[in-house]
C-alpha positions as CSV (number, residue, x, y, z in Angstrom):
1,X,163.1,128.8,81.8
2,X,165.8,126.1,82.2
3,X,166.5,127.1,85.8
4,X,162.8,127.2,86.7
5,X,162.1,123.8,85.2
6,X,165.1,122.1,86.7
7,X,165.3,123.7,90.1
8,X,161.7,124.7,91.1
9,X,158.8,122.7,92.5
10,X,155.8,122.0,90.3
11,X,153.2,124.8,90.5
12,X,151.2,126.9,88.1
13,X,154.3,128.9,87.0
14,X,156.2,125.7,86.4
15,X,153.3,124.5,84.3
16,X,153.5,127.6,82.2
17,X,157.2,127.2,81.6
18,X,156.6,123.6,80.6
19,X,154.0,124.6,78.1
20,X,156.5,127.1,76.7
21,X,159.1,124.4,76.5
22,X,156.6,122.2,74.7
23,X,155.9,124.9,72.1
24,X,159.6,125.3,71.4
25,X,160.1,121.5,71.0
26,X,157.1,121.4,68.6
27,X,158.6,124.3,66.6
28,X,162.0,122.7,66.4
29,X,160.6,119.4,65.4
30,X,158.4,121.0,62.7
31,X,161.4,123.0,61.3
32,X,163.7,119.9,61.2
33,X,161.0,117.9,59.5
34,X,160.4,120.6,56.9
35,X,164.2,120.8,56.2
36,X,164.4,117.1,55.8
37,X,161.5,117.1,53.4
38,X,163.1,119.9,51.4
39,X,166.4,118.1,51.2
40,X,164.7,115.0,49.9
41,X,162.9,117.2,47.3
42,X,166.3,118.7,46.2
43,X,167.8,115.3,45.6
44,X,164.9,114.4,43.4
45,X,166.0,117.1,41.0
46,X,163.2,118.4,38.9
47,X,160.7,116.3,40.7
48,X,160.8,118.7,43.6
49,X,161.9,122.1,44.7
50,X,164.5,122.4,47.5
51,X,163.0,123.6,50.9
52,X,164.3,126.3,53.1
53,X,167.7,125.6,54.7
54,X,167.5,124.6,58.4
55,X,168.0,127.4,61.0
56,X,171.6,126.9,62.2
57,X,170.7,127.8,65.8
58,X,168.3,124.9,66.0
59,X,171.3,122.6,65.8
60,X,172.6,124.1,69.0
61,X,169.4,124.3,70.9
62,X,168.2,120.9,70.0
63,X,170.4,118.9,72.4
64,X,169.5,121.3,75.2
65,X,165.8,120.9,74.6
66,X,166.3,117.1,74.7
67,X,168.1,117.2,78.0
68,X,165.4,119.6,79.3
69,X,162.7,117.2,78.0
70,X,164.2,114.3,79.9
71,X,164.6,116.3,83.1
72,X,161.1,117.7,82.9
73,X,159.6,114.2,82.2
74,X,161.4,112.9,85.3
75,X,160.0,115.7,87.5
76,X,156.5,115.2,86.1
77,X,156.7,111.5,86.7
78,X,157.8,111.9,90.3
79,X,155.2,114.6,90.9
80,X,152.3,112.3,89.7
81,X,153.6,109.2,91.4
82,X,153.8,111.1,94.8
83,X,150.3,112.5,94.4
84,X,148.9,109.1,93.4
85,X,150.6,107.3,96.3
86,X,149.1,109.9,98.7
87,X,145.7,108.3,97.9
88,X,146.7,105.4,100.1
89,X,146.8,107.7,103.1
90,X,143.7,107.1,105.3
91,X,140.8,109.6,105.0
92,X,142.2,111.1,101.8
93,X,139.4,112.7,99.7
94,X,140.1,111.2,96.3
95,X,137.8,113.5,94.4
96,X,139.3,116.6,95.8
97,X,142.8,115.4,94.9
98,X,141.6,114.4,91.4
99,X,140.0,117.8,90.7
100,X,142.4,120.2,92.5
101,X,145.7,118.5,91.6
102,X,145.5,115.8,88.9
103,X,143.1,117.5,86.5
104,X,144.6,120.9,87.3
105,X,148.0,119.6,86.0
106,X,146.6,117.3,83.3
107,X,148.7,119.2,80.7
108,X,151.7,117.8,82.5
109,X,150.4,114.3,82.0
110,X,149.6,115.1,78.4
111,X,153.3,116.2,77.9
112,X,154.4,113.0,79.5
113,X,152.2,110.9,77.1
114,X,153.6,112.8,74.1
115,X,157.3,113.2,75.2
116,X,158.0,110.2,77.5
117,X,155.8,107.2,76.8
118,X,157.4,104.9,79.4
119,X,157.0,107.5,82.1
120,X,153.3,108.0,81.2
121,X,152.8,104.2,81.3
122,X,154.4,104.0,84.7
123,X,152.1,106.8,86.0
124,X,149.1,105.1,84.5
125,X,149.9,101.7,86.0
126,X,150.6,103.2,89.4
127,X,147.3,105.0,89.2
128,X,145.5,101.8,88.2
129,X,147.1,99.8,91.0
130,X,146.4,102.5,93.7
131,X,142.7,103.1,92.6
132,X,142.1,99.4,92.3
133,X,143.3,98.9,95.9
134,X,141.3,102.0,97.0
135,X,138.0,101.1,95.6
136,X,138.2,97.4,96.4
137,X,139.0,98.0,100.1
138,X,136.5,100.7,100.6
139,X,133.6,98.7,98.9
140,X,134.6,95.5,100.7
141,X,134.4,97.3,104.0
142,X,131.2,98.9,103.1
143,X,129.7,95.6,101.9
144,X,130.6,93.9,105.2
145,X,129.1,96.8,107.2
146,X,125.8,96.7,105.2
147,X,125.7,92.9,105.8
148,X,125.4,93.5,109.5
149,X,122.3,95.6,109.0
150,X,120.3,93.1,107.0
151,X,116.8,92.2,108.4
152,X,115.5,88.7,108.4
153,X,112.9,88.4,105.6
154,X,112.2,84.9,104.5
155,X,113.4,81.3,104.6
156,X,112.3,78.1,102.9
157,X,109.2,77.9,105.1
158,X,108.0,81.2,103.8
159,X,106.1,79.9,100.8
160,X,102.4,80.4,100.0
161,X,101.5,76.7,100.4
162,X,103.6,75.8,103.4
163,X,101.4,74.8,106.4
164,X,101.4,77.0,109.4
165,X,102.6,74.1,111.6
166,X,105.8,73.9,109.4
167,X,106.7,77.4,110.4
168,X,106.8,76.6,114.1
169,X,109.9,75.7,116.1
170,X,110.4,73.0,118.6
171,X,108.1,74.5,121.2
172,X,105.5,75.8,118.8
173,X,107.0,79.2,118.4
174,X,108.3,80.8,115.2
175,X,112.0,80.5,114.4
176,X,112.2,84.3,114.3
177,X,110.3,86.7,116.5
178,X,107.4,88.1,114.5
179,X,108.5,91.7,115.3
180,X,111.9,91.0,113.8
181,X,110.5,89.5,110.6
182,X,109.0,91.4,107.6
183,X,105.9,90.1,105.9
184,X,107.5,88.3,103.0
185,X,104.3,88.4,100.9
186,X,103.2,92.1,101.3
187,X,105.0,94.9,99.6
188,X,104.0,97.6,102.0
189,X,106.5,100.3,102.7
190,X,109.3,98.4,100.9
191,X,108.3,100.0,97.6
192,X,109.6,103.3,99.0
193,X,113.1,102.0,98.3
194,X,112.2,102.1,94.7
195,X,110.3,105.3,94.7
196,X,112.7,107.5,96.6
197,X,115.3,107.8,93.9
198,X,116.9,110.9,95.4
199,X,117.3,109.3,98.8
200,X,120.9,109.1,100.1
201,X,122.8,105.9,100.8
202,X,122.9,104.1,104.1
203,X,125.6,105.3,106.5
204,X,126.7,102.1,108.4
205,X,128.0,103.8,111.5
206,X,124.8,105.9,111.9
207,X,122.6,102.8,111.3
208,X,124.5,100.8,113.9
209,X,124.2,103.5,116.5
210,X,120.5,103.5,116.0
211,X,120.3,99.7,115.8
212,X,118.5,99.9,112.5
213,X,117.9,96.9,110.2
214,X,117.0,97.0,106.5
215,X,115.6,94.5,104.0
216,X,118.1,93.4,101.5
217,X,116.8,95.5,98.6
218,X,117.7,98.7,100.7
219,X,121.2,97.4,101.2
220,X,121.4,96.4,97.5
221,X,120.3,99.9,96.4
222,X,122.8,101.6,98.8
223,X,125.8,99.5,97.7
224,X,125.1,99.8,94.0
225,X,124.1,103.4,94.1
226,X,127.4,104.1,95.8
227,X,129.1,102.0,93.2
228,X,127.6,103.9,90.2
229,X,128.3,107.3,91.8
230,X,131.9,106.4,92.3
231,X,132.2,104.7,89.0
232,X,130.7,107.6,87.1
233,X,133.0,110.1,88.8
234,X,136.0,107.9,88.2
235,X,135.1,107.2,84.5
236,X,134.6,110.8,83.7
237,X,138.0,111.6,85.4
238,X,139.8,108.9,83.4
239,X,138.3,110.2,80.2
240,X,139.5,113.7,80.9
241,X,142.9,112.9,82.5
242,X,144.0,110.2,80.0
243,X,142.6,112.0,76.9
244,X,144.5,112.0,73.6
245,X,143.8,113.7,70.3
246,X,142.6,110.4,68.8
247,X,139.1,110.0,70.1
248,X,138.8,106.3,69.5
249,X,142.1,105.6,71.1
250,X,141.1,107.8,74.0
251,X,137.8,106.0,74.5
252,X,139.4,102.6,74.3
253,X,142.1,103.7,76.8
254,X,139.5,105.0,79.2
255,X,137.5,101.8,79.1
256,X,140.7,99.7,79.6
257,X,141.9,101.8,82.6
258,X,138.4,101.8,84.1
259,X,138.1,98.0,83.7
260,X,141.5,97.4,85.3
261,X,140.5,99.6,88.3
262,X,137.0,98.3,88.9
263,X,137.1,94.7,87.8
264,X,137.9,93.4,91.4
265,X,135.3,95.6,92.9
266,X,132.7,94.5,90.4
267,X,133.5,90.9,91.0
268,X,133.2,91.4,94.8
269,X,129.8,93.2,94.3
270,X,128.5,90.3,92.1
271,X,129.7,87.8,94.6
272,X,128.0,89.6,97.4
273,X,124.7,89.6,95.5
274,X,125.1,86.0,94.5
275,X,125.7,84.9,98.2
276,X,122.4,86.5,99.1
277,X,120.4,85.4,96.1
278,X,121.4,81.8,96.3
279,X,119.9,81.6,99.8
280,X,116.9,83.9,99.4
281,X,113.3,82.9,99.3
282,X,112.1,86.5,99.1
283,X,110.6,86.9,95.6
284,X,109.3,90.4,96.4
285,X,112.8,91.5,97.6
286,X,114.5,90.1,94.6
287,X,112.0,91.7,92.2
288,X,112.6,95.0,94.0
289,X,116.4,94.5,93.4
290,X,115.7,93.9,89.7
291,X,113.7,97.1,89.4
292,X,116.4,99.0,91.3
293,X,119.0,97.6,89.0
294,X,117.0,98.8,86.0
295,X,116.8,102.3,87.5
296,X,120.5,102.4,88.0
297,X,121.1,101.2,84.5
298,X,118.9,104.0,83.1
299,X,120.8,106.5,85.4
300,X,124.1,105.4,83.9
301,X,122.7,105.8,80.4
302,X,121.5,109.3,81.4
303,X,125.0,110.2,82.6
304,X,126.5,108.6,79.4
305,X,128.7,106.3,81.4
306,X,128.9,102.9,79.6
307,X,131.6,101.5,81.9
308,X,129.3,99.5,84.2
309,X,127.0,98.0,81.6
310,X,128.5,94.6,81.9
311,X,128.1,94.8,85.7
312,X,124.4,95.7,85.6
313,X,123.8,93.0,83.0
314,X,125.6,90.4,85.2
315,X,123.5,91.5,88.2
316,X,120.3,90.9,86.2
317,X,121.6,87.4,85.3
318,X,121.9,86.6,89.0
319,X,118.5,88.0,90.0
320,X,116.1,86.9,87.4
321,X,116.7,83.1,87.5
322,X,116.5,83.1,91.3
323,X,113.2,85.1,91.2
324,X,111.7,82.6,88.7
325,X,112.9,79.7,90.9
326,X,111.2,81.1,93.9
327,X,108.0,81.6,91.9
328,X,108.2,77.9,91.0
329,X,108.7,77.0,94.6
330,X,105.5,79.0,95.5
331,X,103.6,77.2,92.7
332,X,104.9,73.8,93.8
333,X,104.0,74.5,97.5
334,X,100.4,75.3,96.6
335,X,100.2,72.2,94.3
336,X,101.6,70.0,97.1
337,X,99.0,71.5,99.6
338,X,96.2,70.7,97.2
339,X,97.3,67.0,97.3
340,X,97.6,66.9,101.1
341,X,94.5,65.2,102.4
342,X,95.3,66.1,105.9
343,X,95.4,69.8,105.1
344,X,92.2,69.6,103.1
345,X,90.4,67.8,105.9
346,X,91.4,70.5,108.3
347,X,89.1,73.0,106.6
348,X,86.0,73.0,108.8
349,X,84.6,76.5,108.6
350,X,83.8,79.1,106.0
351,X,86.3,81.8,107.0
352,X,89.2,82.7,104.6
353,X,92.1,80.4,104.6
354,X,95.6,81.7,105.5
355,X,96.8,80.7,102.1
356,X,94.4,83.1,100.5
357,X,95.8,86.1,102.3
358,X,99.3,85.1,101.5
359,X,98.5,84.7,97.8
360,X,96.5,88.0,97.7
361,X,99.3,90.0,99.3
362,X,101.9,88.3,97.1
363,X,99.9,88.9,93.9
364,X,99.3,92.5,94.7
365,X,103.1,93.0,95.4
366,X,104.1,91.4,92.1
367,X,101.5,93.2,90.1
368,X,102.5,96.6,91.6
369,X,106.1,96.0,90.8
370,X,105.2,95.1,87.2
371,X,103.1,98.2,86.7
372,X,105.5,100.2,84.5
373,X,107.1,97.2,82.9
374,X,104.2,94.9,81.8
375,X,106.6,91.9,81.7
376,X,104.6,89.1,80.0
377,X,106.8,86.4,81.7
378,X,106.0,87.8,85.1
379,X,102.2,87.9,84.2
380,X,102.4,84.3,83.0
381,X,104.1,83.1,86.2
382,X,101.5,84.9,88.3
383,X,98.6,83.5,86.3
384,X,100.0,80.0,86.7
385,X,100.1,80.5,90.4
386,X,96.6,82.0,90.5
387,X,95.2,79.0,88.7
388,X,96.8,76.7,91.2
389,X,95.4,78.7,94.2
390,X,91.9,78.7,92.6
391,X,92.1,74.9,92.3
392,X,93.3,74.6,95.9
393,X,90.3,76.7,97.2
394,X,87.9,74.6,95.1
395,X,89.2,71.4,96.7
396,X,89.1,73.0,100.2
397,X,85.5,74.0,99.6
398,X,84.5,70.5,98.6
399,X,85.6,69.3,102.1
400,X,82.6,71.1,103.6
401,X,79.5,69.0,103.9
402,X,76.9,71.6,103.1
403,X,76.7,73.0,99.6
404,X,75.8,76.4,100.8
405,X,78.9,76.5,103.1
406,X,81.1,75.6,100.1
407,X,79.8,78.6,98.3
408,X,80.3,80.8,101.3
409,X,83.8,79.6,101.7
410,X,84.6,80.6,98.1
411,X,82.9,83.9,98.5
412,X,84.9,84.8,101.7
413,X,88.2,83.8,100.1
414,X,87.6,85.6,96.8
415,X,86.4,88.6,98.7
416,X,89.6,88.6,100.7
417,X,91.7,88.5,97.5
418,X,89.6,91.4,96.0
419,X,89.9,93.5,99.2
420,X,93.7,93.2,99.2
421,X,94.0,94.0,95.5
422,X,91.8,97.1,96.0
423,X,94.4,98.5,98.4
424,X,96.8,98.6,95.5
425,X,96.5,100.9,92.4
426,X,97.5,100.4,88.8
427,X,96.2,98.9,85.5
428,X,97.9,95.5,86.1
429,X,96.1,95.2,89.5
430,X,92.8,96.3,88.0
431,X,92.9,93.6,85.4
432,X,93.5,91.0,88.1
433,X,90.8,92.5,90.3
434,X,88.3,92.2,87.4
435,X,89.0,88.5,87.2
436,X,88.5,88.0,90.9
437,X,85.3,90.1,90.9
438,X,84.0,87.9,88.1
439,X,84.6,84.8,90.2
440,X,83.1,86.5,93.2
441,X,80.0,87.5,91.3
442,X,79.4,83.9,90.1
443,X,79.6,82.6,93.7
444,X,77.3,85.3,95.1
445,X,74.8,84.5,92.4
446,X,74.9,80.8,93.4
447,X,74.6,81.8,97.1
448,X,71.5,83.9,96.4
449,X,69.3,81.0,95.2
450,X,70.9,78.7,97.8
451,X,69.9,81.2,100.6
452,X,66.4,81.9,99.3
453,X,65.3,78.2,98.8
454,X,64.9,77.3,102.5
455,X,62.8,80.4,103.2
456,X,61.0,81.1,99.9
457,X,61.6,77.9,98.0
458,X,57.9,77.4,97.1
459,X,57.7,80.9,95.7
460,X,60.9,80.5,93.7
461,X,59.9,77.1,92.3
462,X,56.4,78.3,91.5
463,X,57.6,81.3,89.6
464,X,60.1,79.4,87.6
465,X,57.5,76.7,86.7
466,X,54.7,79.2,85.9
467,X,56.8,81.3,83.6
468,X,57.4,78.2,81.5
469,X,53.6,77.6,81.0
470,X,52.2,79.0,77.8
471,X,48.8,79.8,79.3
472,X,49.0,81.1,82.8
473,X,45.2,81.1,83.0
474,X,45.3,77.3,83.1
475,X,47.2,77.2,86.4
476,X,44.9,76.4,89.3
477,X,44.0,79.5,91.3
478,X,44.4,77.7,94.5
479,X,48.1,77.3,93.9
480,X,48.4,81.1,93.6
481,X,46.4,81.6,96.8
482,X,48.6,79.0,98.6
483,X,51.8,80.7,97.5
484,X,50.5,84.2,98.4
485,X,49.2,83.1,101.8
486,X,52.5,81.4,102.7
487,X,54.4,84.5,101.7
488,X,52.1,86.8,103.6
489,X,52.5,84.9,106.8
490,X,56.3,84.3,106.8
491,X,58.1,86.9,104.7
492,X,59.0,89.3,107.5
493,X,60.3,86.5,109.7
494,X,62.2,84.9,106.8
495,X,63.9,88.2,105.9
496,X,65.0,88.6,109.5
497,X,66.4,85.0,109.5
498,X,68.2,85.7,106.2
499,X,69.8,88.9,107.7
500,X,71.0,87.0,110.7
501,X,72.4,84.2,108.6
502,X,74.3,86.5,106.4
503,X,75.7,88.4,109.4
504,X,77.0,85.1,110.8
505,X,78.4,83.8,107.5
506,X,80.2,86.9,106.3
507,X,82.3,88.7,108.8
508,X,83.5,91.3,106.3
509,X,81.0,94.2,106.6
510,X,81.2,95.3,102.9
511,X,81.1,91.8,101.6
512,X,78.2,90.9,103.9
513,X,76.3,94.0,102.7
514,X,76.9,93.1,99.1
515,X,75.6,89.6,99.6
516,X,72.6,90.7,101.6
517,X,71.7,93.2,99.0
518,X,71.9,90.6,96.3
519,X,69.7,88.1,98.2
520,X,67.0,90.6,99.2
521,X,67.2,92.2,95.7
522,X,66.6,88.8,94.1
523,X,63.7,88.2,96.5
524,X,62.1,91.4,95.2
525,X,62.6,90.2,91.7
526,X,61.0,86.8,92.4
527,X,58.0,88.3,94.2
528,X,57.5,91.0,91.5
529,X,57.5,88.2,88.9
530,X,54.9,86.4,91.0
531,X,52.7,89.4,91.1
532,X,53.0,89.8,87.3
533,X,51.9,86.2,87.0
534,X,49.1,86.8,89.4
535,X,47.8,89.7,87.3
536,X,48.0,87.6,84.2
537,X,46.1,84.8,85.8
538,X,43.3,87.0,87.1
539,X,43.5,89.4,84.2
540,X,44.1,92.5,86.3
541,X,41.5,91.9,88.9
542,X,42.7,92.6,92.5
543,X,46.1,94.0,91.6
544,X,48.9,92.8,93.9
545,X,51.0,96.0,93.6
546,X,49.3,97.7,96.4
547,X,46.8,99.5,94.2
548,X,43.0,99.4,94.7
549,X,42.1,98.0,91.4
550,X,38.5,97.1,90.4
551,X,37.6,93.5,91.5
552,X,36.7,91.9,88.2
553,X,36.9,88.4,89.5
554,X,35.8,87.0,92.8
555,X,38.9,84.7,93.0
556,X,41.3,87.1,94.8
557,X,38.5,88.7,96.8
558,X,37.6,85.4,98.3
559,X,41.2,84.8,99.6
560,X,41.8,84.8,103.4
561,X,44.5,87.4,102.9
562,X,45.1,89.7,99.9
563,X,48.6,89.6,98.4
564,X,51.0,91.9,100.1
565,X,52.1,94.8,97.9
566,X,55.6,94.8,96.4
567,X,56.2,98.3,97.7
568,X,55.5,97.1,101.2
569,X,58.1,94.4,100.9
570,X,60.6,96.9,99.5
571,X,60.1,99.3,102.4
572,X,60.7,96.5,104.9
573,X,63.8,95.3,103.0
574,X,65.4,98.7,103.1
575,X,65.4,98.6,106.9
576,X,67.6,95.4,106.8
577,X,69.9,96.8,104.2
578,X,70.8,99.8,106.4
579,X,71.1,97.7,109.5
580,X,73.8,95.3,108.3
């Protein structure tokens, strides 16, 4: 055993001899301790019984074992130092070396910790220094490589309330080619970065060869996923390799070693995130990073790796304040636009304003990313922005001279918001959609009467007035005849005109169909109510519902034209409903 330990290279056989040596040293130490305890008991007289006398051979073997301990400790120290230093060789696979060498011979390290504390401390510090250098250099290089792949997303002009003219360059063209710039307000395919949890990380050399560009959240995910994968593996290795019998001491040592190794890398990662965040105006991208960070935090908890908790918390502290700041910038930009008389005066038609689409896409993005979180602060920020946008649209509508056009402007804008929200799914979006649909319904209701008055104003006003009269029989029969005759001679032409007007005012097919149905439906309601009043006035004589009732009173029979039947009007209206 002595020759094998002192003259052979470290291998599995050498390990077995060392374990045998350790057993002998443990036995000798236990025997000596027992003898000393017995000797102390003998001196105490009656207080204790003398223990067994020490084995004489142990006195001879003791010094030899000590020399062997020192020699073995030196060999183990040199063995680990050489293996650890090999990690600095380019293209060394660290995990293979850890698993196939360091953990394979972890009992050697345990021997060193128990039998030669200074040697174990030197091995530990050399490992810390080497791995700190390894991770920092690899992640710094990876971070720089990812930085070259970043796509242009947003700048300070990409706010909801910034005028289109402010987004133009010197010669009227955008600062960045449209094909190279992602829509900063729409979530689109960017959510796939969040959904594809099993997707691999970005390989810089492959992306460069393909000239690929990525939004920041994809780079953020790739960097930090690589970070937690490496950190998890490293932490679990540290826990196993530097283990001791005392669990609390082992846990504290593992955390200390991990912190010493990863602290520079964590600081570099946080600095990289801060450099992007401080100059970002992409609220959607930052919220995606927040959600990705939450996913990674939960993954670390699932793996039972607490070592990066401070890092993920610090990352959140960088992301959330900037996100809220960008939300405030959006709010202020809309508020500023609402106070800009020049911008308001530029509203000259009833088509949706570009601000409306920006807001709709942005709101849908934020709501979608809040679906599984229901963050009240996020909802409050979005509601604050929504109120400001609604106020802006109201002020824009008031710039139009005709009252009907003001209503049409609001309908078109609310319909655009509703259409964009419908493309997203989720309870948070549904709640917002319900609010927008309520606003839309109110404006459509206002438009219905506004559209009917020019064509059927006399009918509408007569019905509203007559229904307030206690005794319908007291209303002059000539007034009924006049209203009926006017309706009979103009209703087909008026319906055609209404159809053409709606087609012109509402370019969105679905929205136009909804509005047209509402207008023509309300016309049927008014005319039906007129016919009811007609029957009440003439007590059922000459029914206006298309029936051939018994003429009990000569009044209706003497009219130039009998009232057109409600059913006839409904049949004609159905033709227009299907033609829109």
